[in-house]
C-alpha positions as CSV (number, residue, x, y, z in Angstrom):
1,M,1.7,36.4,28.2
2,K,3.7,33.1,29.0
3,Q,-0.1,31.2,28.1
4,F,-0.2,33.3,25.2
5,I,3.3,32.3,23.6
6,V,2.6,28.4,24.7
7,M,-0.6,28.8,23.2
8,A,1.2,30.1,19.9
9,A,3.1,26.7,20.1
10,V,0.8,24.2,20.6
11,L,-2.3,25.5,18.5
12,P,-0.7,24.5,15.4
13,L,0.2,20.6,16.4
14,L,-3.2,20.1,17.9
15,L,-4.4,21.7,14.3
16,V,-2.8,18.7,12.4
17,F,-4.7,16.3,15.2
18,L,-7.5,17.5,13.8
19,I,-7.1,17.8,10.3
20,S,-5.9,14.2,10.5
21,F,-8.5,13.1,12.5
22,S,-10.7,14.1,9.3
23,E,-8.8,12.8,6.5
24,I,-9.1,9.1,8.6
25,Q,-12.8,9.8,8.4
26,E,-12.7,10.3,5.2
27,Y,-10.4,7.4,3.7
28,N,-12.8,5.3,6.2
29,F,-15.9,6.9,4.1
30,L,-13.8,6.0,0.9
31,T,-12.8,2.8,2.1
32,A,-16.5,1.8,2.4
33,A,-17.8,2.9,-0.5
34,A,-15.5,0.7,-2.1
35,D,-16.2,-2.1,-0.4
36,D,-19.4,-1.9,-0.9
37,A,-19.7,-1.5,-5.0
38,V,-17.0,-4.4,-4.8
39,Y,-19.1,-6.3,-2.9
40,A,-21.8,-5.9,-5.1
41,A,-19.7,-6.8,-7.9
42,K,-18.9,-10.3,-5.9
43,E,-22.4,-10.8,-6.1
44,M,-23.1,-10.5,-9.7
45,A,-20.2,-12.3,-10.5
46,K,-21.5,-15.7,-8.2
47,Q,-24.0,-15.8,-10.6
48,E,-22.4,-15.8,-13.7
49,G,-19.0,-17.5,-12.4
50,C,-16.2,-14.8,-13.0
51,F,-15.8,-11.1,-13.3
52,S,-17.0,-10.4,-16.6
53,E,-16.3,-7.5,-18.9
54,K,-20.1,-6.7,-18.0
55,I,-19.3,-6.7,-14.8
56,Q,-15.9,-5.0,-14.8
57,D,-17.7,-1.8,-16.7
58,W,-20.1,-1.9,-14.3
59,L,-17.5,-1.9,-11.4
60,R,-15.4,0.7,-12.7
61,A,-18.4,3.1,-13.6
62,E,-19.9,2.4,-9.8
63,L,-16.5,3.2,-8.2
64,C,-15.7,6.4,-10.3
65,K,-19.4,7.7,-9.1
66,R,-18.6,6.7,-5.3
67,I,-15.2,8.4,-5.5
68,R,-14.8,11.4,-7.1
69,G,-10.7,11.9,-8.7
70,I,-10.1,8.3,-9.8
71,S,-10.8,7.3,-13.5
72,R,-11.8,4.4,-15.2
73,E,-8.2,3.4,-15.9
74,D,-6.6,3.9,-12.6
75,I,-8.8,1.1,-11.3
76,I,-6.7,-2.4,-11.5
77,I,-8.6,-5.2,-11.5
78,G,-5.3,-8.2,-11.4
79,S,-4.9,-10.8,-13.3
80,K,-5.1,-13.1,-10.4
81,T,-9.1,-12.3,-11.0
82,D,-11.3,-15.1,-12.8
83,T,-12.7,-14.0,-15.9
84,R,-13.4,-17.5,-17.4
85,P,-16.6,-19.1,-15.6
86,V,-15.9,-21.2,-12.7
87,P,-18.4,-24.0,-12.0
88,R,-19.8,-24.4,-8.8
89,A,-18.5,-27.0,-6.6
90,G,-19.6,-30.1,-7.5
91,S,-21.0,-30.0,-10.6
92,A,-18.0,-30.2,-12.8
93,E,-15.0,-32.8,-12.4
94,G,-12.0,-31.0,-10.2
95,S,-13.6,-27.6,-9.9
96,S,-12.8,-25.8,-6.6
97,G,-16.2,-23.7,-6.9
98,L,-13.7,-20.6,-6.2
99,I,-13.8,-17.4,-7.8
100,R,-10.8,-15.1,-7.0
101,Y,-10.2,-11.6,-7.7
102,Q,-8.4,-8.8,-7.3
103,I,-9.2,-5.3,-6.8
104,S,-6.8,-2.3,-6.7
105,I,-8.6,1.2,-6.0
106,P,-6.4,4.5,-6.1
107,M,-7.2,6.7,-3.0
108,P,-6.6,10.7,-3.5
109,K,-3.7,11.6,-1.6
110,R,-4.3,14.0,1.5
111,S,-2.0,16.8,3.0
112,S,-1.9,16.7,6.8
113,G,1.5,14.5,6.3
114,T,3.1,17.1,4.5
115,L,2.0,19.8,7.3
116,L,4.5,17.6,9.7
117,G,7.1,17.5,7.4
118,V,6.5,13.8,6.5
119,K,7.1,13.3,2.6
120,Q,4.5,11.7,0.2
121,K,5.5,8.8,-1.9
122,S,5.2,9.8,-6.0
123,G,2.9,6.7,-6.4
124,P,-0.5,6.5,-5.7
125,F,-2.2,5.0,-2.5
126,Y,-4.1,1.9,-3.5
127,Y,-6.7,0.5,-1.5
128,I,-6.7,-3.5,-2.9
129,I,-9.2,-5.9,-2.1
130,D,-8.1,-9.9,-2.7
131,S,-10.2,-12.3,-1.6
132,Y,-12.4,-15.4,-2.9
133,T,-16.2,-16.1,-3.2
134,T,-18.2,-19.0,-4.6
135,S,-19.5,-19.8,-7.7
136,E,-23.2,-20.2,-8.0
137,Y,-22.9,-21.1,-11.5
138,L,-23.8,-23.8,-13.5
139,P,-22.8,-24.9,-17.2
140,P,-25.6,-25.6,-19.5
141,G,-26.5,-28.8,-19.1
142,S,-25.4,-29.7,-16.2
143,Y,-28.4,-29.7,-14.4
144,R,-30.5,-32.8,-14.0
145,Q,-33.8,-33.6,-13.1
146,G,-34.2,-36.0,-10.4
147,N,-37.7,-38.5,-11.5
148,S,-40.5,-38.2,-8.9
């Protein structure tokens, strides 16, 4: 009887850890999906020299397809993101050749914290990717053929 009472007290705590582990795995899956989509958009932006409207629309659609429960309006493409073409380094005077991008992706809320009495924040939890990439964009007329 004593073992049953101890098991009845400990079992709910062990279940919370099991639920938390599965939620951590789900968050890892979601962040990996977000990283893959942003990486693909970054590669497109390298060719165009910036995160154009076309690339931003594609990225929003791809993230909504990969992460259920978010809408296009929830995805924030930060003001620090370069939306005008950045020439490749060395092709224009003063160009660093770096494209900056900042993408904020809302992650769905989970309930394991509430089982332990931890209060959730009222706003959404965002996964933020803030980075740089090198531009491969050459402005028209900047390519010179050598004499051979």
